[in-house]
C-alpha positions in Angstrom: 105.3 44.2 -76.1 104.8 40.5 -77.4 108.5 39.7 -76.4 107.5 40.4 -72.8 104.7 37.9 -72.6 106.8 34.9 -71.4 110.4 36.0 -70.8 112.7 35.0 -68.1 116.2 36.4 -67.5 118.3 35.0 -64.7 121.9 35.4 -63.4 123.3 32.6 -61.4 125.6 29.7 -61.0 125.5 26.4 -62.8 124.8 23.5 -60.3 126.5 20.7 -62.4 127.7 19.8 -65.8 124.8 19.6 -68.3 123.2 16.2 -69.1 123.1 15.8 -72.8 120.8 13.6 -74.9 121.2 13.1 -78.5 118.4 12.0 -80.7 118.4 10.0 -84.0 117.6 13.1 -86.1 120.9 14.6 -84.8 119.0 17.0 -82.5 120.3 17.3 -78.9 119.0 18.6 -75.6 120.9 19.7 -72.5 119.5 19.7 -69.0 121.2 21.6 -66.3 120.3 23.7 -63.2 121.1 27.3 -62.3 121.1 28.7 -58.7 120.1 32.3 -58.0 120.8 34.1 -54.7 118.6 36.6 -53.2 120.1 38.7 -50.2 117.6 40.5 -47.8 117.2 41.6 -44.3 114.5 39.8 -42.0 112.1 41.8 -39.8 114.9 41.9 -37.1 117.4 43.5 -39.6 119.5 40.4 -39.9 121.1 39.7 -43.2 119.6 36.4 -44.9 120.4 34.8 -48.2 118.0 32.5 -50.1 119.1 30.2 -52.9 116.5 29.1 -55.5 117.3 26.4 -58.2 115.9 26.5 -61.6 115.9 23.7 -64.2 117.2 24.7 -67.6 116.4 23.0 -71.0 118.6 23.9 -74.0 118.0 22.6 -77.5 119.9 22.5 -80.7 122.9 24.8 -80.9 122.3 26.1 -77.3 122.6 22.4 -76.2 125.8 22.0 -78.1 127.1 25.1 -76.6 126.2 23.9 -73.0 127.8 20.7 -73.6 131.0 22.2 -74.8 131.6 25.2 -72.5 129.3 25.0 -69.3 131.0 23.8 -66.3 129.8 23.3 -62.6 130.0 26.7 -60.9 130.1 28.9 -64.1 128.4 32.1 -63.6 125.8 32.6 -66.5 123.2 34.9 -67.6 120.2 32.9 -69.2 117.4 34.4 -71.3 114.5 32.0 -72.1 110.8 31.3 -71.4 108.9 29.4 -68.7 107.4 26.0 -69.6 105.2 23.7 -67.5 104.4 20.1 -67.9 103.3 17.1 -65.7 103.7 13.3 -65.7 102.2 10.5 -63.7 104.8 8.2 -62.1 104.4 4.3 -61.7 102.2 5.0 -58.4 99.9 7.1 -60.5 101.0 10.4 -58.7 101.2 13.4 -60.8 104.2 15.5 -60.8 104.4 19.1 -62.1 107.6 20.5 -63.5 108.4 24.0 -64.3 111.5 24.5 -66.6 113.2 27.4 -68.5 113.7 26.7 -72.1 117.0 28.5 -72.9 117.1 31.0 -75.8 120.5 32.5 -75.0 123.4 31.9 -72.6 126.0 34.5 -71.8 129.1 33.6 -69.6 129.9 36.1 -66.8 133.0 34.4 -65.4 136.0 36.4 -65.4 138.8 35.3 -67.6 141.4 33.2 -65.8 144.8 34.7 -65.5 147.7 32.5 -67.0 
């Protein structure tokens, strides 16, 4: 049951190409967003759709994979864990960020016909 403690699985669409940062120790990180859509009916029975954007952070081999293969609009399945952190801006306002640290990425796009 320990693997269920902080586990996130999402299926959605990549919002933009990953932003890659490489460090001196040859480690790299990729930041990108994934949109998930939820369809439901409101109290009047009308169909509604709600989109939620999720921040993704991929390190090491997952970052290299993201840099090489992920494109805007790709449909992906993501498995990872939630992380939270905060920072103070120059006006001394505190900002809180929730991100998903990616453990695994799977493409769900259909193969293009040639």
